[in-house]
Backbone as CSV, one residue per row, in Angstrom:
resi,resn,N_x,N_y,N_z,CA_x,CA_y,CA_z,C_x,C_y,C_z
1,UNK,16.724,5.521,-23.247,15.401,6.159,-24.616,14.219,5.957,-24.668
2,UNK,13.399,6.388,-24.560,11.711,6.196,-24.359,11.935,5.346,-26.101
3,UNK,11.053,4.055,-26.046,9.645,3.097,-26.758,9.111,4.192,-27.521
4,UNK,8.778,3.411,-28.711,8.573,4.488,-29.869,6.839,4.438,-29.143
5,UNK,6.208,5.265,-29.435,4.945,5.285,-29.269,3.590,4.427,-29.397
6,UNK,4.434,3.545,-31.083,3.608,2.370,-31.358,3.630,0.937,-30.685
7,UNK,5.078,0.956,-30.309,5.496,-0.406,-29.497,4.908,0.321,-27.752
8,UNK,4.513,1.286,-27.382,3.880,2.055,-26.317,2.761,1.060,-26.108
9,UNK,2.004,1.919,-27.196,0.085,1.422,-27.338,0.368,-0.197,-26.917
10,UNK,1.009,-0.376,-27.205,0.783,-2.469,-27.658,1.230,-3.070,-25.772
11,UNK,2.745,-2.009,-25.070,2.950,-2.053,-23.801,1.281,-1.682,-22.967
12,UNK,0.721,-0.335,-23.213,-0.026,-0.314,-22.469,-1.652,-1.690,-22.767
13,UNK,-1.622,-2.032,-23.451,-2.667,-3.115,-23.618,-1.919,-3.566,-23.468
14,UNK,-1.187,-4.609,-23.310,-0.939,-6.073,-22.578,-0.744,-5.567,-20.573
15,UNK,-0.424,-4.634,-20.540,-0.161,-4.615,-19.068,-1.553,-3.885,-18.597
16,UNK,-2.186,-3.552,-19.320,-4.016,-2.907,-18.741,-4.912,-4.499,-18.909
17,UNK,-4.604,-5.421,-19.507,-5.373,-6.092,-19.744,-4.410,-7.365,-18.267
18,UNK,-3.466,-7.104,-18.133,-3.342,-8.099,-17.734,-3.297,-7.942,-15.827
19,UNK,-2.737,-6.460,-15.493,-3.727,-5.922,-14.183,-5.130,-6.290,-14.138
20,UNK,-5.868,-6.479,-14.584,-7.362,-6.247,-14.769,-7.355,-7.929,-14.088
21,UNK,-6.873,-8.943,-14.850,-7.185,-9.953,-14.824,-6.074,-10.799,-13.566
22,UNK,-5.266,-9.508,-12.435,-4.839,-10.394,-11.637,-4.972,-8.891,-10.126
23,UNK,-5.503,-8.081,-11.061,-6.304,-7.150,-9.202,-6.855,-8.055,-8.148
24,UNK,-6.399,-7.369,-7.637,-7.109,-8.140,-5.862,-8.827,-7.188,-6.981
25,UNK,-9.904,-8.306,-5.765,-11.105,-7.893,-5.421,-11.120,-6.521,-5.688
26,UNK,-12.105,-5.640,-5.699,-12.275,-4.352,-5.564,-12.176,-3.921,-3.739
27,UNK,-13.150,-4.760,-3.342,-13.715,-4.639,-1.634,-12.047,-4.824,-1.031
28,UNK,-10.875,-4.572,-1.513,-9.802,-4.862,-0.221,-8.746,-3.851,-1.539
29,UNK,-9.164,-3.383,-2.348,-7.974,-2.458,-2.961,-7.600,-1.528,-2.749
30,UNK,-8.242,-1.004,-1.781,-7.900,0.240,-0.406,-6.728,-0.111,0.336
31,UNK,-6.727,-1.658,0.524,-5.721,-2.493,1.127,-4.573,-3.502,0.392
32,UNK,-4.901,-3.140,-0.606,-3.825,-4.019,-1.571,-4.327,-3.963,-3.487
33,UNK,-3.262,-3.185,-4.263,-3.370,-3.283,-5.048,-2.507,-2.961,-5.611
34,UNK,-2.640,-3.512,-7.389,-1.560,-3.597,-8.407,-1.918,-2.825,-9.116
35,UNK,-0.571,-2.162,-9.766,-0.521,-1.246,-11.083,0.652,-1.024,-12.245
36,UNK,1.197,-0.414,-12.762,2.341,-0.496,-13.469,2.252,0.520,-13.402
37,UNK,3.918,0.527,-14.440,4.737,1.926,-14.911,4.829,1.761,-15.933
38,UNK,6.106,2.510,-17.044,6.578,2.370,-17.978,7.560,3.166,-17.671
39,UNK,8.892,3.482,-17.738,9.771,4.058,-17.774,11.069,3.480,-18.292
40,UNK,10.976,4.777,-19.135,12.089,4.809,-20.314,12.215,2.972,-21.181
41,UNK,12.537,1.907,-21.183,12.639,1.219,-21.803,12.023,-0.592,-21.087
42,UNK,11.827,0.577,-19.649,11.053,-0.970,-18.765,9.964,-0.798,-17.684
43,UNK,9.420,-2.162,-17.690,7.579,-1.913,-17.283,8.170,-2.347,-16.019
44,UNK,7.472,-2.103,-15.205,7.781,-1.917,-13.557,6.647,-2.362,-13.204
45,UNK,5.850,-3.445,-12.871,5.238,-3.937,-11.505,5.134,-3.685,-10.250
46,UNK,3.842,-2.842,-9.673,4.296,-2.461,-8.113,2.866,-3.035,-7.696
47,UNK,3.113,-2.876,-6.585,2.252,-2.940,-5.334,1.258,-1.822,-5.063
48,UNK,0.499,-1.516,-4.233,-0.163,-0.037,-3.966,-0.254,-0.410,-2.676
49,UNK,-0.263,0.212,-1.263,-0.486,-0.339,0.079,-0.489,1.113,0.636
50,UNK,-1.703,0.678,1.857,-1.504,2.289,2.681,0.103,2.140,3.342
51,UNK,0.583,3.133,3.643,1.957,3.661,4.389,1.530,2.569,5.933
52,UNK,2.728,1.999,6.784,2.181,1.450,7.906,2.439,2.448,8.775
53,UNK,2.656,3.279,8.830,2.750,4.298,10.275,1.533,5.780,9.808
54,UNK,1.044,5.817,8.012,0.234,5.848,7.563,-1.445,5.528,7.107
55,UNK,-1.457,5.063,7.540,-2.901,4.882,6.583,-3.470,5.482,5.608
56,UNK,-3.945,6.505,6.103,-4.413,7.444,5.011,-3.983,7.594,3.611
57,UNK,-2.750,7.333,3.931,-1.522,7.712,2.214,-1.254,6.759,2.001
58,UNK,-1.688,6.583,0.206,-0.742,5.034,0.028,0.969,5.548,-0.842
59,UNK,1.413,3.583,-0.378,3.016,3.665,-1.720,2.273,2.982,-2.545
60,UNK,3.477,2.957,-3.968,3.870,1.878,-4.993,5.296,1.179,-4.520
61,UNK,5.559,0.022,-4.373,6.053,-0.861,-3.477,6.204,-1.449,-5.367
62,UNK,7.632,-1.519,-5.818,8.136,-2.429,-6.728,8.616,-3.545,-6.882
63,UNK,8.258,-4.624,-7.852,8.974,-6.171,-6.582,9.023,-6.662,-8.123
64,UNK,9.096,-6.440,-9.707,9.420,-7.101,-11.189,9.077,-5.994,-11.905
65,UNK,10.331,-6.160,-13.064,10.646,-5.389,-14.247,11.243,-5.602,-15.201
66,UNK,10.726,-5.577,-16.257,11.337,-6.018,-17.630,11.399,-5.098,-18.154
67,UNK,13.059,-5.192,-19.161,13.554,-4.349,-19.828,13.958,-4.557,-20.980
68,UNK,13.689,-4.322,-22.076,13.393,-4.410,-23.246,14.987,-3.877,-24.482
69,UNK,15.222,-4.735,-24.681,16.894,-5.157,-25.149,16.768,-5.038,-26.507
70,UNK,16.553,-3.205,-27.413,16.822,-3.450,-28.373,17.388,-4.308,-29.600
71,UNK,18.474,-4.475,-29.586,19.705,-4.887,-30.327,19.490,-6.310,-30.423
72,UNK,18.840,-6.820,-29.317,18.632,-8.611,-29.289,17.399,-9.286,-29.268
73,UNK,16.355,-8.094,-28.919,15.290,-7.964,-29.060,14.027,-8.860,-28.351
74,UNK,15.122,-8.436,-27.068,14.804,-9.045,-25.352,13.874,-8.850,-24.555
75,UNK,13.446,-9.613,-23.775,13.084,-8.474,-22.608,13.951,-9.144,-21.265
76,UNK,14.933,-8.545,-20.875,15.531,-9.038,-19.850,14.451,-8.288,-18.295
77,UNK,14.408,-9.874,-17.927,14.106,-9.658,-16.264,14.757,-9.820,-15.304
78,UNK,14.060,-8.831,-14.254,14.142,-8.660,-13.256,13.289,-8.556,-11.913
79,UNK,14.072,-8.434,-10.391,13.453,-8.580,-9.386,14.217,-7.618,-8.745
80,UNK,13.530,-7.365,-7.446,14.044,-6.042,-6.247,13.920,-6.732,-5.090
81,UNK,15.721,-7.057,-4.334,15.634,-7.643,-3.001,15.386,-6.812,-2.267
82,UNK,15.356,-7.056,-1.384,15.223,-6.672,0.477,16.438,-4.807,0.391
83,UNK,17.280,-5.390,-0.770,18.700,-4.227,-0.170,18.172,-2.736,-1.357
84,UNK,17.172,-2.828,-1.912,16.197,-2.110,-3.258,16.679,-2.179,-4.231
85,UNK,17.727,-3.342,-4.537,18.308,-2.820,-5.979,18.474,-3.969,-6.748
86,UNK,18.235,-3.955,-8.425,17.214,-5.027,-9.344,18.172,-5.576,-9.621
87,UNK,17.954,-7.396,-9.324,18.227,-8.169,-9.702,18.105,-8.905,-11.280
88,UNK,18.645,-9.491,-11.693,18.308,-10.970,-12.624,17.853,-11.556,-12.086
89,UNK,16.906,-12.254,-12.786,15.915,-13.559,-12.507,16.511,-14.263,-13.326
90,UNK,17.616,-15.059,-12.458,18.469,-16.239,-12.560,18.151,-17.198,-13.600
91,UNK,16.813,-17.942,-13.187,16.276,-18.752,-13.655,15.319,-18.897,-15.142
92,UNK,15.312,-17.304,-15.092,14.456,-16.586,-16.729,15.231,-15.722,-16.897
93,UNK,16.530,-15.390,-17.048,17.076,-13.763,-17.335,16.297,-13.147,-18.246
94,UNK,16.341,-13.857,-19.799,15.349,-13.116,-20.790,14.149,-13.713,-21.327
95,UNK,13.655,-12.524,-21.778,12.570,-14.205,-22.602,11.961,-12.756,-24.200
96,UNK,11.596,-13.504,-24.794,11.046,-12.806,-26.062,10.095,-11.769,-25.979
97,UNK,9.153,-11.822,-25.363,7.950,-11.089,-25.323,7.629,-10.696,-24.300
98,UNK,6.982,-9.752,-23.485,6.277,-9.312,-22.525,5.692,-10.068,-21.595
99,UNK,4.940,-10.931,-22.935,3.616,-12.063,-21.819,4.461,-12.842,-21.534
100,UNK,5.510,-13.264,-21.495,6.694,-14.687,-21.065,6.701,-14.212,-20.181
101,UNK,7.189,-12.563,-20.047,8.007,-12.294,-18.960,6.666,-12.324,-17.610
102,UNK,5.558,-11.866,-18.012,4.093,-11.823,-16.770,3.548,-13.217,-16.412
103,UNK,3.859,-14.404,-17.929,3.771,-15.403,-17.501,4.358,-16.617,-16.234
104,UNK,5.884,-15.739,-16.527,7.034,-16.276,-15.379,6.735,-15.479,-13.496
105,UNK,6.327,-13.806,-14.260,6.531,-13.236,-13.079,4.170,-14.270,-12.549
106,UNK,3.664,-15.085,-13.178,2.725,-15.072,-12.318,3.187,-16.451,-11.967
107,UNK,3.668,-16.809,-12.208,4.763,-18.609,-11.735,5.139,-18.676,-10.383
108,UNK,5.917,-17.138,-10.522,6.880,-17.076,-9.287,7.385,-18.252,-9.271
109,UNK,7.844,-18.894,-9.488,8.322,-20.745,-9.213,9.439,-20.615,-7.879
110,UNK,10.171,-19.206,-7.926,11.336,-19.231,-6.912,10.538,-17.581,-5.327
111,UNK,9.486,-17.750,-6.161,9.002,-16.394,-4.710,10.240,-15.559,-4.985
112,UNK,10.444,-15.024,-5.758,11.187,-13.894,-5.837,10.134,-12.798,-5.948
113,UNK,9.194,-12.773,-6.667,8.652,-11.385,-7.355,6.905,-11.068,-5.840
114,UNK,6.865,-12.298,-5.212,5.284,-11.819,-4.599,5.904,-12.387,-3.272
115,UNK,7.235,-13.042,-2.891,6.987,-13.629,-1.734,6.625,-14.582,-1.267
């Protein structure tokens, strides 16, 4: 079930501010850029890169996901493994705010999100 409109607006504001802060410099964004998307109860962080065998086209590659569990009022954190399946981020599987999720992504102590 999708989130209500007020929650979505709050998420968009948080994510737009975050992406603006962490995006690479303008001169390399054709080679690497960052974005996000909202799918139902989840926020997914992505890298945008040229396709290796067709550099004129780009593709999005997901690397982190937070899913809101309304009944518990928590965000569950997931990382995408090489087998393209989402796994719980075991050092910290849940946080109470989206901002905490983004802090964990930035720290990336276990190198699960950005390599």
